[in-house]
C-alpha positions as CSV (number, residue, x, y, z in Angstrom):
1,M,130.1,91.9,103.2
2,Q,129.3,94.9,101.0
3,V,128.3,98.0,102.8
4,L,127.4,101.5,101.4
5,L,128.4,104.4,103.6
6,V,126.5,107.7,102.7
7,E,128.2,110.3,104.8
8,D,129.2,113.9,103.8
9,S,131.7,114.3,106.7
10,K,135.2,113.5,105.4
11,N,136.5,113.0,108.9
12,I,133.8,110.5,109.9
13,A,134.1,108.6,106.6
14,E,137.9,108.3,107.1
15,V,137.5,107.0,110.6
16,I,135.0,104.4,109.4
17,F,137.2,103.4,106.5
18,D,140.3,103.1,108.6
19,Y,138.5,100.9,111.2
20,F,137.1,98.5,108.6
21,E,140.3,98.3,106.5
22,G,141.3,94.7,106.1
23,S,138.1,93.3,107.7
24,E,135.4,91.3,106.0
25,I,133.3,94.5,105.5
26,I,134.0,96.2,102.2
27,L,132.8,99.8,102.0
28,D,131.6,101.9,99.1
29,H,131.3,105.6,99.9
30,A,129.0,108.5,98.7
31,A,129.5,112.0,100.1
32,T,126.1,113.3,98.7
33,G,122.6,112.1,98.9
34,I,122.2,112.0,95.1
35,L,125.2,109.7,94.6
36,G,124.2,107.6,97.6
37,L,120.7,107.0,96.3
38,A,122.1,106.1,92.8
39,L,124.5,103.6,94.3
40,A,121.9,102.1,96.6
41,K,119.5,101.5,93.7
42,S,122.1,100.1,91.3
43,N,124.1,97.8,93.6
44,N,123.3,94.8,95.9
45,Y,124.6,95.9,99.3
46,D,124.2,93.9,102.5
47,C,123.7,97.0,104.6
48,I,123.5,100.8,104.1
49,V,124.9,103.3,106.7
50,L,123.1,106.5,106.0
51,D,123.6,110.0,107.4
52,L,120.5,112.0,108.1
53,M,121.8,115.4,106.9
54,L,123.2,115.2,103.4
55,P,123.7,117.7,100.5
56,G,121.4,117.1,97.6
57,I,118.9,114.7,99.2
58,N,118.6,114.1,102.9
59,G,118.7,110.7,104.5
60,L,115.0,110.5,105.2
61,D,114.1,111.1,101.6
62,I,116.7,108.6,100.5
63,C,115.3,106.0,102.9
64,R,111.8,106.5,101.7
65,S,112.8,106.5,98.0
66,L,114.6,103.2,98.4
67,R,111.7,101.5,100.2
68,E,109.2,102.8,97.6
69,A,111.5,101.4,94.9
70,G,111.4,98.0,96.6
71,V,115.0,98.1,97.9
72,N,114.8,96.4,101.2
73,T,118.5,96.5,102.2
74,P,118.9,97.1,106.0
75,I,119.5,100.7,106.7
76,I,121.3,102.2,109.8
77,M,120.6,105.9,110.2
78,L,123.4,108.2,111.5
79,T,122.3,111.5,113.1
80,A,123.1,114.1,115.7
81,R,119.5,114.2,116.6
82,D,118.7,112.1,119.6
83,T,115.0,112.8,120.4
84,D,112.4,110.1,120.3
85,K,110.5,112.1,117.7
86,D,113.5,112.2,115.3
87,M,114.2,108.5,115.8
88,L,110.5,107.5,115.2
89,L,110.6,109.7,112.0
90,G,113.6,107.7,110.8
91,F,111.9,104.4,111.4
92,K,108.7,105.6,109.8
93,H,110.7,106.4,106.6
94,G,112.0,102.8,106.5
95,A,115.2,102.8,108.7
96,D,116.0,99.6,110.5
97,D,118.4,101.0,113.2
98,Y,119.6,104.3,114.6
99,L,123.0,105.5,115.9
100,V,123.4,109.0,117.4
101,K,126.7,110.9,116.7
102,P,129.2,110.6,118.2
103,F,129.0,106.8,118.2
104,N,131.2,103.9,119.2
105,I,132.7,102.5,116.0
106,E,132.6,99.0,117.5
107,L,128.9,99.4,118.1
108,L,128.4,100.4,114.5
109,E,130.2,97.2,113.4
110,A,128.0,95.1,115.8
111,R,124.8,96.7,114.4
112,I,125.9,96.1,110.8
113,C,126.7,92.4,111.6
114,S,123.4,92.0,113.5
115,L,121.2,93.4,110.8
116,T,122.9,91.5,108.0
117,R,122.5,88.2,109.9
118,R,118.9,89.0,110.6
119,Y,117.9,90.0,107.0
120,S,120.4,87.7,105.3
121,G,120.1,89.8,102.2
122,T,116.4,89.3,101.8
123,G,116.2,92.6,99.9
124,F,117.8,90.8,97.0
125,K,116.9,87.2,97.4
126,T,114.1,85.9,95.3
127,E,112.6,83.9,98.1
128,I,111.5,84.8,101.7
129,I,110.5,82.1,104.1
130,Q,108.7,83.2,107.2
131,G,107.3,80.4,109.3
132,A,104.6,78.6,107.3
133,L,104.8,81.1,104.5
134,K,107.1,81.1,101.5
135,L,107.1,84.1,99.1
136,N,108.8,84.1,95.7
137,I,109.7,87.8,94.9
138,A,110.4,87.2,91.3
139,T,107.2,85.3,90.4
140,H,104.9,86.9,93.0
141,Q,103.9,83.4,94.2
142,V,102.9,82.7,97.8
143,W,102.5,79.4,99.6
144,R,101.2,78.6,103.1
145,D,102.6,75.2,104.0
146,S,102.0,73.3,100.7
147,D,99.1,75.4,99.5
148,E,99.7,78.0,96.8
149,I,97.7,81.3,97.5
150,K,96.8,83.8,94.8
151,L,97.2,87.4,95.9
152,S,96.6,90.7,94.2
153,P,99.6,92.9,93.5
154,V,98.8,95.1,96.4
155,G,98.2,92.2,98.8
156,F,101.5,90.7,97.7
157,K,103.4,94.0,98.4
158,I,101.8,94.2,101.9
159,L,102.7,90.6,102.7
160,V,106.3,91.0,101.5
161,L,106.8,94.0,103.8
162,L,105.2,92.2,106.8
163,A,107.4,89.2,106.2
164,E,110.6,91.2,105.9
165,R,109.9,93.0,109.2
166,S,108.5,90.0,111.1
167,P,108.2,89.8,114.1
168,D,108.4,93.6,114.3
169,V,105.3,95.7,113.9
170,V,104.9,97.7,110.6
171,T,103.0,100.9,111.0
172,R,100.0,101.8,108.9
173,E,101.8,104.9,107.7
174,E,104.8,102.8,106.4
175,I,102.6,100.4,104.6
176,E,100.6,103.2,102.9
177,R,103.8,105.0,102.0
178,R,105.2,101.8,100.4
179,L,102.0,101.3,98.4
180,W,101.1,104.8,97.3
181,G,104.1,107.1,98.1
182,D,103.0,110.7,98.7
183,D,99.7,110.2,96.7
184,L,97.8,108.7,99.6
185,P,94.1,107.7,99.1
186,E,91.5,109.8,100.9
187,Q,89.6,106.8,102.2
188,D,90.9,104.0,104.4
189,I,91.7,101.7,101.5
190,L,94.4,99.9,103.4
191,R,91.9,98.3,105.8
192,K,90.1,96.7,102.8
193,H,93.4,95.3,101.4
194,I,94.3,93.9,104.8
195,Y,90.8,92.3,105.0
196,Q,91.3,90.7,101.6
197,L,94.8,89.5,102.5
198,R,93.5,87.9,105.7
199,K,90.8,86.1,103.8
200,K,93.5,84.5,101.6
201,I,96.2,83.9,104.3
202,D,94.3,83.1,107.5
203,S,90.6,82.4,107.0
204,V,90.8,78.7,106.1
205,Y,93.6,77.9,108.6
206,D,93.5,77.2,112.3
207,T,96.2,79.8,113.2
208,D,96.1,83.4,112.1
209,L,99.4,84.8,111.0
210,I,98.5,88.5,110.5
211,E,97.9,90.4,113.7
212,T,96.5,93.9,114.1
213,I,98.3,96.1,116.6
214,P,95.6,98.6,117.6
215,K,96.3,102.2,116.6
216,I,99.7,101.3,115.3
217,G,99.8,98.8,112.4
218,Y,100.2,95.1,111.7
219,K,102.7,92.3,112.2
220,L,103.2,88.8,110.8
221,N,103.5,86.0,113.3
222,K,105.1,82.6,112.6
């Protein structure tokens, strides 16, 4: 299992490396945000353990940059901030899990193993299977059961994100950030894209897969 640790504290990094020495988890390490972002974009990791406060680029910006670039590797955020607001901000930027310093190293190992089992490397597989849906990342093809469905590029990106996170809810803000980065449209364009996606994915079938969570976002059901 290949894991990238992005942590500027030498002491914390040494503790983590000592704990995982000889285990099935092989660590790469970056002490700066710039190096961490470069490694995360150029290598296929099973999980990224990412400190929030880093020199060069902070953890939130790294997380957002990776998600915008289509890197879907599970990310565990490490931080000394333990308020709900800070945690929600991390999740909004694309983090999958959160550990507050000081943390139990065995809990970190359990979180890494849990996330990698859950995602099974979907960030780098060419195919995602979620219930009745099958998505080919390389060819941008989508099938529901045996029916191939033609989607627009934007519709495909939305569906990939929902499939990756299913059964969790994906916020409107995260979807918009994935699609448009910081250049957000003035009008509610996302609602129109969701409407078009539903027409293709759900309208001719007995069961709806895309569910709206009022005032929050959307989720993909099996």
